PyMOL Python script that loads the backbone (N, CA, C, O; Angstrom):
from pymol import cmd

cmd.read_pdbstr("""\
ATOM      1  N   UNK A   1       2.929  14.004 -14.595  1.00  0.00           N
ATOM      2  CA  UNK A   1       2.151  13.203 -15.520  1.00  0.00           C
ATOM      3  C   UNK A   1       2.586  11.743 -15.456  1.00  0.00           C
ATOM      4  O   UNK A   1       1.747  10.844 -15.388  1.00  0.00           O
ATOM      5  N   UNK A   2       3.898  11.507 -15.477  1.00  0.00           N
ATOM      6  CA  UNK A   2       4.386  10.136 -15.455  1.00  0.00           C
ATOM      7  C   UNK A   2       4.085   9.481 -14.108  1.00  0.00           C
ATOM      8  O   UNK A   2       3.793   8.287 -14.058  1.00  0.00           O
ATOM      9  N   UNK A   3       4.152  10.247 -13.017  1.00  0.00           N
ATOM     10  CA  UNK A   3       3.855   9.695 -11.701  1.00  0.00           C
ATOM     11  C   UNK A   3       2.407   9.247 -11.609  1.00  0.00           C
ATOM     12  O   UNK A   3       2.104   8.236 -10.975  1.00  0.00           O
ATOM     13  N   UNK A   4       1.512   9.995 -12.239  1.00  0.00           N
ATOM     14  CA  UNK A   4       0.101   9.625 -12.230  1.00  0.00           C
ATOM     15  C   UNK A   4      -0.122   8.321 -12.987  1.00  0.00           C
ATOM     16  O   UNK A   4      -0.931   7.492 -12.572  1.00  0.00           O
ATOM     17  N   UNK A   5       0.586   8.138 -14.087  1.00  0.00           N
ATOM     18  CA  UNK A   5       0.449   6.894 -14.855  1.00  0.00           C
ATOM     19  C   UNK A   5       1.007   5.706 -14.077  1.00  0.00           C
ATOM     20  O   UNK A   5       0.447   4.611 -14.126  1.00  0.00           O
ATOM     21  N   UNK A   6       2.101   5.920 -13.364  1.00  0.00           N
ATOM     22  CA  UNK A   6       2.671   4.838 -12.558  1.00  0.00           C
ATOM     23  C   UNK A   6       1.695   4.455 -11.449  1.00  0.00           C
ATOM     24  O   UNK A   6       1.467   3.273 -11.194  1.00  0.00           O
ATOM     25  N   UNK A   7       1.127   5.455 -10.799  1.00  0.00           N
ATOM     26  CA  UNK A   7       0.144   5.189  -9.745  1.00  0.00           C
ATOM     27  C   UNK A   7      -1.093   4.487 -10.272  1.00  0.00           C
ATOM     28  O   UNK A   7      -1.620   3.579  -9.630  1.00  0.00           O
ATOM     29  N   UNK A   8      -1.558   4.907 -11.441  1.00  0.00           N
ATOM     30  CA  UNK A   8      -2.727   4.263 -12.041  1.00  0.00           C
ATOM     31  C   UNK A   8      -2.409   2.823 -12.425  1.00  0.00           C
ATOM     32  O   UNK A   8      -3.238   1.932 -12.242  1.00  0.00           O
ATOM     33  N   UNK A   9      -1.222   2.597 -12.953  1.00  0.00           N
ATOM     34  CA  UNK A   9      -0.821   1.238 -13.310  1.00  0.00           C
ATOM     35  C   UNK A   9      -0.735   0.328 -12.098  1.00  0.00           C
ATOM     36  O   UNK A   9      -1.185  -0.817 -12.137  1.00  0.00           O
ATOM     37  N   UNK A  10      -0.151   0.846 -11.015  1.00  0.00           N
ATOM     38  CA  UNK A  10      -0.069   0.051  -9.789  1.00  0.00           C
ATOM     39  C   UNK A  10      -1.458  -0.241  -9.228  1.00  0.00           C
ATOM     40  O   UNK A  10      -1.706  -1.326  -8.702  1.00  0.00           O
ATOM     41  N   UNK A  11      -2.358   0.730  -9.341  1.00  0.00           N
ATOM     42  CA  UNK A  11      -3.725   0.522  -8.860  1.00  0.00           C
ATOM     43  C   UNK A  11      -4.436  -0.554  -9.675  1.00  0.00           C
ATOM     44  O   UNK A  11      -5.147  -1.388  -9.113  1.00  0.00           O
ATOM     45  N   UNK A  12      -4.252  -0.542 -10.982  1.00  0.00           N
ATOM     46  CA  UNK A  12      -4.877  -1.555 -11.837  1.00  0.00           C
ATOM     47  C   UNK A  12      -4.315  -2.939 -11.520  1.00  0.00           C
ATOM     48  O   UNK A  12      -5.061  -3.916 -11.449  1.00  0.00           O
ATOM     49  N   UNK A  13      -3.003  -3.018 -11.330  1.00  0.00           N
ATOM     50  CA  UNK A  13      -2.388  -4.301 -10.970  1.00  0.00           C
ATOM     51  C   UNK A  13      -2.914  -4.774  -9.621  1.00  0.00           C
ATOM     52  O   UNK A  13      -3.214  -5.955  -9.446  1.00  0.00           O
ATOM     53  N   UNK A  14      -3.027  -3.849  -8.667  1.00  0.00           N
ATOM     54  CA  UNK A  14      -3.531  -4.209  -7.340  1.00  0.00           C
ATOM     55  C   UNK A  14      -4.963  -4.731  -7.422  1.00  0.00           C
ATOM     56  O   UNK A  14      -5.297  -5.727  -6.780  1.00  0.00           O
ATOM     57  N   UNK A  15      -5.801  -4.072  -8.199  1.00  0.00           N
ATOM     58  CA  UNK A  15      -7.194  -4.516  -8.338  1.00  0.00           C
ATOM     59  C   UNK A  15      -7.252  -5.906  -8.967  1.00  0.00           C
ATOM     60  O   UNK A  15      -8.024  -6.759  -8.528  1.00  0.00           O
ATOM     61  N   UNK A  16      -6.440  -6.129  -9.989  1.00  0.00           N
ATOM     62  CA  UNK A  16      -6.401  -7.453 -10.607  1.00  0.00           C
ATOM     63  C   UNK A  16      -5.950  -8.525  -9.631  1.00  0.00           C
ATOM     64  O   UNK A  16      -6.538  -9.605  -9.575  1.00  0.00           O
ATOM     65  N   UNK A  17      -4.907  -8.230  -8.859  1.00  0.00           N
ATOM     66  CA  UNK A  17      -4.429  -9.190  -7.865  1.00  0.00           C
ATOM     67  C   UNK A  17      -5.453  -9.404  -6.761  1.00  0.00           C
ATOM     68  O   UNK A  17      -5.596 -10.513  -6.245  1.00  0.00           O
ATOM     69  N   UNK A  18      -6.161  -8.349  -6.402  1.00  0.00           N
ATOM     70  CA  UNK A  18      -7.194  -8.467  -5.376  1.00  0.00           C
ATOM     71  C   UNK A  18      -8.338  -9.356  -5.857  1.00  0.00           C
ATOM     72  O   UNK A  18      -8.903 -10.118  -5.073  1.00  0.00           O
ATOM     73  N   UNK A  19      -8.677  -9.263  -7.126  1.00  0.00           N
ATOM     74  CA  UNK A  19      -9.713 -10.135  -7.679  1.00  0.00           C
ATOM     75  C   UNK A  19      -9.264 -11.594  -7.691  1.00  0.00           C
ATOM     76  O   UNK A  19     -10.077 -12.498  -7.494  1.00  0.00           O
ATOM     77  N   UNK A  20      -7.989 -11.823  -7.918  1.00  0.00           N
ATOM     78  CA  UNK A  20      -7.476 -13.196  -7.959  1.00  0.00           C
ATOM     79  C   UNK A  20      -7.321 -13.768  -6.550  1.00  0.00           C
ATOM     80  O   UNK A  20      -7.799 -14.867  -6.273  1.00  0.00           O
ATOM     81  N   UNK A  21      -6.651 -13.024  -5.656  1.00  0.00           N
ATOM     82  CA  UNK A  21      -6.332 -13.551  -4.332  1.00  0.00           C
ATOM     83  C   UNK A  21      -7.430 -13.320  -3.300  1.00  0.00           C
ATOM     84  O   UNK A  21      -7.535 -14.083  -2.340  1.00  0.00           O
ATOM     85  N   UNK A  22      -8.244 -12.295  -3.474  1.00  0.00           N
ATOM     86  CA  UNK A  22      -9.356 -11.943  -2.579  1.00  0.00           C
ATOM     87  C   UNK A  22      -8.918 -11.583  -1.157  1.00  0.00           C
ATOM     88  O   UNK A  22      -9.725 -11.622  -0.229  1.00  0.00           O
ATOM     89  N   UNK A  23      -7.657 -11.236  -0.990  1.00  0.00           N
ATOM     90  CA  UNK A  23      -7.138 -10.751   0.296  1.00  0.00           C
ATOM     91  C   UNK A  23      -6.170  -9.610   0.015  1.00  0.00           C
ATOM     92  O   UNK A  23      -5.314  -9.705  -0.865  1.00  0.00           O
ATOM     93  N   UNK A  24      -6.319  -8.540   0.771  1.00  0.00           N
ATOM     94  CA  UNK A  24      -5.490  -7.351   0.551  1.00  0.00           C
ATOM     95  C   UNK A  24      -4.014  -7.676   0.775  1.00  0.00           C
ATOM     96  O   UNK A  24      -3.154  -7.262  -0.003  1.00  0.00           O
ATOM     97  N   UNK A  25      -3.733  -8.407   1.828  1.00  0.00           N
ATOM     98  CA  UNK A  25      -2.337  -8.734   2.155  1.00  0.00           C
ATOM     99  C   UNK A  25      -1.677  -9.516   1.022  1.00  0.00           C
ATOM    100  O   UNK A  25      -0.533  -9.242   0.660  1.00  0.00           O
ATOM    101  N   UNK A  26      -2.384 -10.474   0.471  1.00  0.00           N
ATOM    102  CA  UNK A  26      -1.821 -11.296  -0.600  1.00  0.00           C
ATOM    103  C   UNK A  26      -1.717 -10.519  -1.909  1.00  0.00           C
ATOM    104  O   UNK A  26      -0.884 -10.844  -2.754  1.00  0.00           O
ATOM    105  N   UNK A  27      -2.542  -9.510  -2.083  1.00  0.00           N
ATOM    106  CA  UNK A  27      -2.462  -8.685  -3.290  1.00  0.00           C
ATOM    107  C   UNK A  27      -1.324  -7.672  -3.191  1.00  0.00           C
ATOM    108  O   UNK A  27      -0.782  -7.251  -4.213  1.00  0.00           O
ATOM    109  N   UNK A  28      -0.960  -7.278  -1.979  1.00  0.00           N
ATOM    110  CA  UNK A  28       0.114  -6.292  -1.799  1.00  0.00           C
ATOM    111  C   UNK A  28       1.506  -6.898  -1.913  1.00  0.00           C
ATOM    112  O   UNK A  28       2.435  -6.218  -2.349  1.00  0.00           O
ATOM    113  N   UNK A  29       1.671  -8.152  -1.535  1.00  0.00           N
ATOM    114  CA  UNK A  29       3.000  -8.774  -1.558  1.00  0.00           C
ATOM    115  C   UNK A  29       3.690  -8.698  -2.923  1.00  0.00           C
ATOM    116  O   UNK A  29       4.871  -8.353  -2.958  1.00  0.00           O
ATOM    117  N   UNK A  30       3.036  -8.995  -4.038  1.00  0.00           N
ATOM    118  CA  UNK A  30       3.733  -8.890  -5.329  1.00  0.00           C
ATOM    119  C   UNK A  30       4.054  -7.451  -5.735  1.00  0.00           C
ATOM    120  O   UNK A  30       4.932  -7.228  -6.569  1.00  0.00           O
ATOM    121  N   UNK A  31       3.356  -6.478  -5.159  1.00  0.00           N
ATOM    122  CA  UNK A  31       3.602  -5.080  -5.518  1.00  0.00           C
ATOM    123  C   UNK A  31       4.832  -4.500  -4.825  1.00  0.00           C
ATOM    124  O   UNK A  31       5.401  -3.518  -5.302  1.00  0.00           O
ATOM    125  N   UNK A  32       5.243  -5.086  -3.721  1.00  0.00           N
ATOM    126  CA  UNK A  32       6.374  -4.538  -2.966  1.00  0.00           C
ATOM    127  C   UNK A  32       7.650  -4.477  -3.803  1.00  0.00           C
ATOM    128  O   UNK A  32       8.293  -3.427  -3.808  1.00  0.00           O
ATOM    129  N   UNK A  33       8.062  -5.537  -4.514  1.00  0.00           N
ATOM    130  CA  UNK A  33       9.276  -5.417  -5.334  1.00  0.00           C
ATOM    131  C   UNK A  33       9.134  -4.398  -6.464  1.00  0.00           C
ATOM    132  O   UNK A  33      10.100  -3.721  -6.817  1.00  0.00           O
ATOM    133  N   UNK A  34       7.944  -4.291  -7.022  1.00  0.00           N
ATOM    134  CA  UNK A  34       7.725  -3.320  -8.099  1.00  0.00           C
ATOM    135  C   UNK A  34       7.913  -1.906  -7.564  1.00  0.00           C
ATOM    136  O   UNK A  34       8.571  -1.081  -8.197  1.00  0.00           O
ATOM    137  N   UNK A  35       7.339  -1.631  -6.409  1.00  0.00           N
ATOM    138  CA  UNK A  35       7.446  -0.297  -5.812  1.00  0.00           C
ATOM    139  C   UNK A  35       8.896   0.008  -5.434  1.00  0.00           C
ATOM    140  O   UNK A  35       9.362   1.134  -5.613  1.00  0.00           O
ATOM    141  N   UNK A  36       9.604  -0.986  -4.913  1.00  0.00           N
ATOM    142  CA  UNK A  36      11.011  -0.772  -4.560  1.00  0.00           C
ATOM    143  C   UNK A  36      11.854  -0.436  -5.782  1.00  0.00           C
ATOM    144  O   UNK A  36      12.691   0.465  -5.729  1.00  0.00           O
ATOM    145  N   UNK A  37      11.642  -1.143  -6.870  1.00  0.00           N
ATOM    146  CA  UNK A  37      12.422  -0.880  -8.088  1.00  0.00           C
ATOM    147  C   UNK A  37      12.069   0.485  -8.661  1.00  0.00           C
ATOM    148  O   UNK A  37      12.952   1.223  -9.098  1.00  0.00           O
ATOM    149  N   UNK A  38      10.786   0.824  -8.662  1.00  0.00           N
ATOM    150  CA  UNK A  38      10.380   2.122  -9.204  1.00  0.00           C
ATOM    151  C   UNK A  38      10.928   3.281  -8.382  1.00  0.00           C
ATOM    152  O   UNK A  38      11.128   4.372  -8.917  1.00  0.00           O
ATOM    153  N   UNK A  39      11.170   3.069  -7.104  1.00  0.00           N
ATOM    154  CA  UNK A  39      11.751   4.111  -6.273  1.00  0.00           C
ATOM    155  C   UNK A  39      13.266   4.079  -6.245  1.00  0.00           C
ATOM    156  O   UNK A  39      13.910   5.122  -6.134  1.00  0.00           O
ATOM    157  N   UNK A  40      13.838   2.892  -6.344  1.00  0.00           N
ATOM    158  CA  UNK A  40      15.288   2.736  -6.219  1.00  0.00           C
ATOM    159  C   UNK A  40      16.028   3.247  -7.456  1.00  0.00           C
ATOM    160  O   UNK A  40      17.058   3.908  -7.327  1.00  0.00           O
ATOM    161  N   UNK A  41      15.526   2.954  -8.629  1.00  0.00           N
ATOM    162  CA  UNK A  41      16.215   3.348  -9.865  1.00  0.00           C
ATOM    163  C   UNK A  41      16.346   4.867 -10.010  1.00  0.00           C
ATOM    164  O   UNK A  41      17.459   5.358 -10.200  1.00  0.00           O
ATOM    165  N   UNK A  42      15.254   5.626  -9.926  1.00  0.00           N
ATOM    166  CA  UNK A  42      15.415   7.082 -10.031  1.00  0.00           C
ATOM    167  C   UNK A  42      16.210   7.670  -8.867  1.00  0.00           C
ATOM    168  O   UNK A  42      16.948   8.639  -9.038  1.00  0.00           O
ATOM    169  N   UNK A  43      16.053   7.077  -7.685  1.00  0.00           N
ATOM    170  CA  UNK A  43      16.801   7.573  -6.532  1.00  0.00           C
ATOM    171  C   UNK A  43      18.299   7.401  -6.701  1.00  0.00           C
ATOM    172  O   UNK A  43      19.071   8.293  -6.349  1.00  0.00           O
ATOM    173  N   UNK A  44      18.711   6.273  -7.233  1.00  0.00           N
ATOM    174  CA  UNK A  44      20.133   6.025  -7.479  1.00  0.00           C
ATOM    175  C   UNK A  44      20.676   6.977  -8.532  1.00  0.00           C
ATOM    176  O   UNK A  44      21.779   7.504  -8.382  1.00  0.00           O
ATOM    177  N   UNK A  45      19.922   7.200  -9.585  1.00  0.00           N
ATOM    178  CA  UNK A  45      20.370   8.129 -10.625  1.00  0.00           C
ATOM    179  C   UNK A  45      20.511   9.546 -10.078  1.00  0.00           C
ATOM    180  O   UNK A  45      21.437  10.266 -10.450  1.00  0.00           O
ATOM    181  N   UNK A  46      19.597   9.948  -9.198  1.00  0.00           N
ATOM    182  CA  UNK A  46      19.700  11.280  -8.591  1.00  0.00           C
ATOM    183  C   UNK A  46      20.947  11.382  -7.721  1.00  0.00           C
ATOM    184  O   UNK A  46      21.651  12.392  -7.754  1.00  0.00           O
ATOM    185  N   UNK A  47      21.222  10.332  -6.939  1.00  0.00           N
ATOM    186  CA  UNK A  47      22.409  10.353  -6.080  1.00  0.00           C
ATOM    187  C   UNK A  47      23.695  10.415  -6.887  1.00  0.00           C
ATOM    188  O   UNK A  47      24.670  11.032  -6.459  1.00  0.00           O
ATOM    189  N   UNK A  48      23.701   9.779  -8.053  1.00  0.00           N
ATOM    190  CA  UNK A  48      24.878   9.795  -8.916  1.00  0.00           C
ATOM    191  C   UNK A  48      24.908  11.010  -9.840  1.00  0.00           C
ATOM    192  O   UNK A  48      25.804  11.151 -10.673  1.00  0.00           O
ATOM    193  N   UNK A  49      23.915  11.883  -9.679  1.00  0.00           N
ATOM    194  CA  UNK A  49      23.811  13.110 -10.471  1.00  0.00           C
ATOM    195  C   UNK A  49      23.738  12.809 -11.974  1.00  0.00           C
ATOM    196  O   UNK A  49      24.357  13.491 -12.791  1.00  0.00           O
ATOM    197  N   UNK A  50      22.975  11.782 -12.310  1.00  0.00           N
ATOM    198  CA  UNK A  50      22.781  11.405 -13.711  1.00  0.00           C
ATOM    199  C   UNK A  50      21.385  11.821 -14.159  1.00  0.00           C
ATOM    200  O   UNK A  50      20.466  11.924 -13.346  1.00  0.00           O
ATOM    201  N   UNK A  51      21.239  12.055 -15.437  1.00  0.00           N
ATOM    202  CA  UNK A  51      19.954  12.457 -15.990  1.00  0.00           C
ATOM    203  C   UNK A  51      19.023  11.255 -16.083  1.00  0.00           C
ATOM    204  O   UNK A  51      19.443  10.153 -16.437  1.00  0.00           O
ATOM    205  N   UNK A  52      17.773  11.479 -15.765  1.00  0.00           N
ATOM    206  CA  UNK A  52      16.753  10.431 -15.848  1.00  0.00           C
ATOM    207  C   UNK A  52      15.912  10.667 -17.094  1.00  0.00           C
ATOM    208  O   UNK A  52      14.726  10.987 -17.016  1.00  0.00           O
ATOM    209  N   UNK A  53      16.558  10.500 -18.249  1.00  0.00           N
ATOM    210  CA  UNK A  53      15.918  10.769 -19.523  1.00  0.00           C
ATOM    211  C   UNK A  53      16.315   9.661 -20.492  1.00  0.00           C
ATOM    212  O   UNK A  53      17.508   9.422 -20.679  1.00  0.00           O
ATOM    213  N   UNK A  54      15.359   8.980 -21.111  1.00  0.00           N
ATOM    214  CA  UNK A  54      15.723   7.879 -22.014  1.00  0.00           C
ATOM    215  C   UNK A  54      16.448   8.327 -23.278  1.00  0.00           C
ATOM    216  O   UNK A  54      17.042   7.498 -23.968  1.00  0.00           O
ATOM    217  N   UNK A  55      16.414   9.608 -23.594  1.00  0.00           N
ATOM    218  CA  UNK A  55      17.070  10.099 -24.800  1.00  0.00           C
ATOM    219  C   UNK A  55      18.533  10.457 -24.586  1.00  0.00           C
ATOM    220  O   UNK A  55      19.286  10.591 -25.550  1.00  0.00           O
ATOM    221  N   UNK A  56      18.938  10.613 -23.343  1.00  0.00           N
ATOM    222  CA  UNK A  56      20.333  10.970 -23.078  1.00  0.00           C
ATOM    223  C   UNK A  56      21.177   9.718 -22.950  1.00  0.00           C
ATOM    224  O   UNK A  56      20.718   8.689 -22.455  1.00  0.00           O
ATOM    225  N   UNK A  57      22.406   9.819 -23.397  1.00  0.00           N
ATOM    226  CA  UNK A  57      23.326   8.685 -23.294  1.00  0.00           C
ATOM    227  C   UNK A  57      24.215   8.887 -22.082  1.00  0.00           C
ATOM    228  O   UNK A  57      24.639  10.010 -21.812  1.00  0.00           O
ATOM    229  N   UNK A  58      24.508   7.820 -21.343  1.00  0.00           N
ATOM    230  CA  UNK A  58      25.379   7.967 -20.162  1.00  0.00           C
ATOM    231  C   UNK A  58      26.812   8.268 -20.544  1.00  0.00           C
ATOM    232  O   UNK A  58      27.665   8.420 -19.669  1.00  0.00           O
TER     233      UNK A  58
END
""", "prot")
cmd.dss("prot")
cmd.show_as("cartoon", "prot")
cmd.util.cbc("prot")
cmd.orient("prot")
């Protein structure tokens, strides 16, 4: 469920950027750091064997 919302959010941001820049390449550049952070944070927590839950305390 959360993955679908993240994908939908990225799609909405991409469409907005595409309307502003009118080029796919220029609309994708700002999304690259967002995608890296969204993948890096959960990946790091998994490697450290930490829970990915906002209610749990480290």
